[in-house]
C-alpha positions, 0 to 999 in steps of 0.5 A: 871568598877572597883571602889576602895575608900581605898587609895583615903580616907586616902590620903585626910588630906594630899591633901586638901591644893593642891586639894582645890585650883585646885578645886576653879581655875576651879570654876572660869574658868569654871564659875561653881556653884560648884565643887567637888571630891567625892570618889566612893564606890564600890557598893553603889551609896551613896558617900563622899564628900572629897574636895570642892571649897573655896565658898562651904568648908561647904559641906565636908565630907557629902555624896550625891547620885550618880546615876548608869549612871552617874558612868557608865559615867566614864568609857566611857569619860573622861568628860561627857555631862551635866546631869540633876542636879535633877538625884543626892541627894545633901546634904543641903548646895548644894540643889541649884544643883538640878535646875542646870546641871553637869558634872563629870569626872573619877579620875583614879590610875596608874592601870586604876581603877576608884577611884573619881570623879569630880563634876562641877555644871553649870547654862548652859546646853551647855558648851562653848569651852573654859569651856569645855577645863578648866573642861578637865584641871581641871581633868586632874591637879587632877587626876596627883595630886593624882596619885604622892600621891599615889605612895608615900603613905607608904602603897603602897609598901608593900601592892602591895608586901604581895598581889603579895607574897599571889598570887605566894603561891596560884599559886604554891599550887593551893590553892586559899584564899576567905573573905566574908565582912558580913557587906558589903556583898562583896565577896574578891578573890586571884588570885587562886580564880578567875583562878579557876572560870574562872572569869577575875581577879580584877572584883568586887565579889558579894555574889551572884556571888560567888555562881554562879559558884555552884549548887543548892545542893551545894549552900545550903550547903556553906549556911548551914556552913556559918550560923553554922559558924556565929552561933558557932563561929566555922570553917568548911571544906566541899567538894561540886561540882563546875561548872568550866569555861569550863561548867564541874561539879568538886569538891571542898574543901573549909574551912572556918574561922569566925572573930569576934569583941565584941559589946557593949553588950559584945558579940561576933559579926562575921564580916567577913569568910576567908578561902581557896578553892582547886580542888580536883576532880582527888582525889575524883575520885580516892577515888571513884573508888577503888575497890579490886576485880582482876576479875573485874579489869581483865574485865575492862582491857580486854576490853578496845580497847588499847593494855596494858602491864606492864613491870619491870624496865629491859624492860621484860613484866610482864603482858598483856591484850588480846587486845595485839592480836589484835593490835599487833598480839601477844597472851597474854601469847606469850608476857609475858617474851618477851624484850619490845623492840621486838616491837620496829622496827630496822628502823626508831626507835630511836625516839620511842627508845628513848621515851621509855628509857628516861621514863624508865631511868628517875623519872617520873610516868606519860607521855600522849600520844606524840604528834607525832605517834610511829611506832611498830612492829607488829606479821606478820612483819608490821609496825603500827601507834600508841601513847604510854602512860606511868606510873608507879607504886610500887609493892612490893617494886618493880617499875612497868611500864605500856605502853598503845599502841593506834592503829592509823592506821585508826583513824589517817587518819580520823581524819586528815581529819576532823581536815583539813576540820574543821581548815584549809582553802580549798584554801590557806591551812592555819589555820582558823578562829575557830584556830585563835579564840582559839590560841587568846583564849589562848594567852589573857588567859596567858595575863590576868594572868601575866598582858601583852598585845596581838596583832593581826591583821586583813588584808582585801584585798579589791580588791580581787571581782575586780579580780573575776570579771575580772579574774574569780574565779580560778584567785582570789584563785591564787591571795589569795594563793600568799598572804598567801604565802607571809604572812607565808614567812614575818612573822615567829614565834612566829607570826601566820597567819591565814585564815579569811572571803573570803577576809581577813587574821589575824596575831597574835602574839602567846606570851604574851607581856611586857614592858620589851621585847624589840624585842617583841616590835621591832618585832611589830614595823616592821610589817606596813613596813613588809606589805606595802614592802612585803606582799601588793607589785604588784602580776604579773598576764597574764604577767602584774602587778596588785596592791593590796589593802587592810586594816590593822587593828591593835589591841593591848590590855591589856589581863586582859581587852579584850575578844575573842568577843570584840576582833572580834568586834574591828577588823571588826568594823575598817575596817568598820569605814574607809571611801571610800578614805582610802579604794582606798588606796593600804594599809591602817592602821587602830588601833582598839579602845575599846572604840568604843567597850564598845560605841558599847554594850552601844549604843546596851543596849541603843536602847530598850529604845529609842522609849519608852523614845521619844529620836527619831526624824525625819528630812525631806530632801526634793527632787525638780523637776529640776523647784524647786518645792518640790515633795517629802521629805525622813524621816530621823531617828535621835538619841538624847541620854541624855547622848551620845548626836545626834548619827548618823544612820550610827552608829546605823542603823547598830547596830539596824539591829543586833536585833529586835531593827530595826523592832521597829524603822521602825515602830515608824518611819511609824507611825511619818510620818503617823501623819505628812502626817494627819497634812499637809493634815488637815492644806492643805499643799501638800506634799508627804513622802518617808521611808525607810524600813529594809530587816528584817522588810519588810520580817516580815509576819505582815509587811503589816498589820501593815502598812496598820494599820499606814494608816488606823489609819492617814488616809493617801491619796493615793499616798503620801506615797513612801517605799525605799527598798535596793536591799538586801530586794528583793534578800532575801525575794523575796515571802514574800516582793512580797506578801506586796508589792502587798497588800500596792500597791493596797492601794496608796503606791508607792515603790522606790529602794533605791541604785539602780545599786549598788547590784546584783537586778534581772531584773526581780524584775522591771518587777514582783514588783510594783516599781515606783522609782529608787533611783541613788547610790551617788556613780554614781553621784559623779563619773560622776561629777570627770571624766566629761565623760558619764559612760556607766554603768549610761547610761545602767541605765538610759535606764533600768529606760526607758525601765521600766517607772521608775522615776528616782531620783538623791541623792546626788547632791553637785553642780552645775555641778551634778546636770545639768549633772543629768538633761541632763541624764533625771533624774526627781526628784533631792536630795542633799546638793546643793540643801536643806539640812534635814530640822526639821518638822517646816522648812520643813513645812514652804516650803511647797506649798499650795494645 
């Protein structure tokens, strides 16, 4: 998040009457105590009150302290949820606000930078829909008004023009600029400096961040030079090592000039230091390796594995190292005096001949190894592939050209094999996800420098597993090859197609997208129709047409605002968010949003404190027998986030599964259920609880130990607790799970398999493990209700349950038809919204039967 307060502060006098009117109108419409407009500082939490509504005008020009989490919410939502007023530090005239509630909304400029905020102080904790509507309108009105004023500001165009000119000069000369504000402790960089250190242009830079790219020795030199400059008011220039964005150590020339002002005591005081930075690695390397020993140089040249010759402007060989005999078959003395073109074969040599002549006749000083191999003549008459590098220099006022021939015969063959295996898919021969990330990184870098957009898409073939099950793996591979061919035929340059995971592809637009590029816009607008008409049309197998079901997640973002990690997450998350009905459509398009990624990161960071901050609570969904008696309840964890509100388990549990947070949450749920069973037992209430445990938690070596500790602490009776496991927990860590299950079963804990029949469970597990219950996946219940006919697969599942004497639980009962069908099937227990929704602890306890 970027905060800018300069231009907003300079507009306050000319904008006050109009803004005051907007604030007063918002106060009346939202029934608020006060409505304020504040200007935000990049680092400090203390903010200036620029304008207030009519009733609170005494507070203008004063300051208040705005907490960091309130500022963080500005970049995540237009209007936040209510925040406690006591989190803020108010001026004396607004102390009443401490006991009330506050919602905050960000004010942005046209570049998306947050330059201020609207604070609405309310007596109520929950806003009505009308209040939310009026609050949003007030924020938008003020933002549009201020943006209009910013456009009209006399210094806006001049400032932008000067900044653009400075950045262009830095780009051409490869010199970056920097400035240190000593009072504020902030550092400003030009664009070239951002690129030099591999930092996204526009990010706020502190002194600590500015020094992060320097090793300790360099930091000490810079600090010493700064202190000397401040003390003596003198400029400095030093050469230090730094670490670039790829992690390599390079050399930097840094200059600095102090700027001072005369204090009241008539002394000069430095208030800022500014200067330049320039990469001098190559210059440093050359100056350190200049040796004047001919014999030493000759030894080096003869030791390299490449053939090296020098020629004059006419193409006559002047010198050659000893390696030419190994590479080209000629003795060095034998080659000297010959025309260089004796090495160029007469057949298939036009490209190599033009390559050499162009360099010899042109004014270039260097030419790196060509992207394709050249063929040169060996003394024995054969042709060998080589890379040719050229460079020129002047000796005794005469031009000399250096040619380096690198034999690529074996190396090229091995390199091609390794490169093909590492970067290309074996089935489709398309470049794989590694090359996609590499290309994406390149496009993002170019778009970030030019403020342009990037465009890519993920294509998931959703029914490829069905082809595999029906026809086998070779047919599934054949389908993927056909789709790969269609993609490459449909999307030509600058589009590039990549192969992703087993059933996915990526599409990347390799050029950056600027607003004025009409052709690029048209090409991107046509993508959806091309997917539907050309890529995902029916495919013929065994003389029959078959449907292709695909989910296409499209991502178009500003290069300045993204990274490879962010794009990969957004593409994957787009598919995961689709409902089952959407996935079963022929072609589903989904536009990825960065808001979801920001929310994902915020939730991931907040998970660690969810338990300690007492933000989690449980609800209980009753389970009934056919006669209507409650026999059990499934414990469902819920999360009431202080800023984001209620977050569903479907959203935060997968995020928790990525770290050890799921273990902490699982331990908390076990303890809460143990406590609840203890309280019910003490009150004479009969009940049984069921807990979902993740595969990651169950596989831990200390799981059974901690579970037994909970049972002992709350004195849980035998048969009162059931642990629900997904089939994945049994498949992935069978040995660990079996030991833990046996220990817990001996203490009266029952085990149930959740979503039974939806995975690849080996039936031997039902025999070897102490499983007492299976819960049928709601997919089977839904299917039964829709079709009306009995499903053979469901019949098989009930037969398995009867053979192993397992209790069956039908979950997802939504209507009377499903309920009656489940009873006819012989289900023992039933769960679903038709019978009861998840209840809070108090309402659930009220329904429990007394012992």
